[in-house]
Structures are given as C-alpha cells and as structure tokens.
Steps between C-alpha positions, in 0.01 A plus 500: 500500500472628145148531363379547144220748451298501179288782369319601184219249489140599449196480277541563129295438189606250240756655270636724772838508668645478848851519636582295806790591723681301765745653743705335770498656845872438533799389299502165328846417378604273216160487332489222243129496410219756505158378397126552505248224567122512503225298657144512375214391729493123535818453301865439576764771506664526160812672370422805287841653430854443613824694476845377596766710665666520160189652345364203306120491497238236437120508499202273522356442155173664602666836567772514234487823306276664759698496825852626566708432808775739602695564811793654673687252716706780654180666621328170576200590290313311231220612272242338279352709221173343388341618177192390310364333811242224466241373749707181521781706656287553812699364795707588802852582381803420714857613457778256578870562548773243543833584659799278441589500869186611686231277356175617345242765579130534414287810500156510658322530167310769316162438342433563134146488365428537130139560402361407161 
C-alpha cells in the first residue's frame, strides 16, 4: 500500500517561509493531480494549491502570489513553497495525489503554525 509522507511543517513567525514536501513510499503511476489542502482547527479541509499532470497550477485566492506548488510525477513527490506566511495560514497541511487508474491518496498531514 502506497503511503504519502509529508515533512517541512513547523513554527514560523509571520512573514517567514516554509517548504513542505510530500513523498510517496512507492510508485504511483499515471498521476493526474497533485495538490495540497489545509485544515485549520474547527474548520473544513480546503484546497490550497493544485497541479495537473500536465503542469497547470491553480491556487486559493488567499495564497495567490505567496505559495507555489511544484512536483515531479516521475519521482512521486510534490512540494509547497510558502512565503510571506500569515497567522491565518496556521493549519494542518495535507498532500493529495490522484492516479488515473489507482484512485487517490492522502498524506497524514504536517502542522504549520504561524505566530504574529
């Protein structure tokens, strides 16, 4: 069973940066979507950034211009570069990968805390 493992979360001051990484424990073929979601305490899980297998990207309005998603489908890895972090970005961040033939996969989450 393939698992996604995130890393890179932590505590940072407002205005700082973090880079989240997500690596699959095995091979995921025919990746069509790689994405990052986040869930703040008491709130629903929301899409932060999304990248298709063709490389097209989209972002939540709240993170546009500050966050950048990138990935390597051949290596089954996805990254989220987060700059100019705000306290409102505090949440647990989850990576999400969709395979055309194998279904979807969620990571276990990595916590990001931004202090003011």
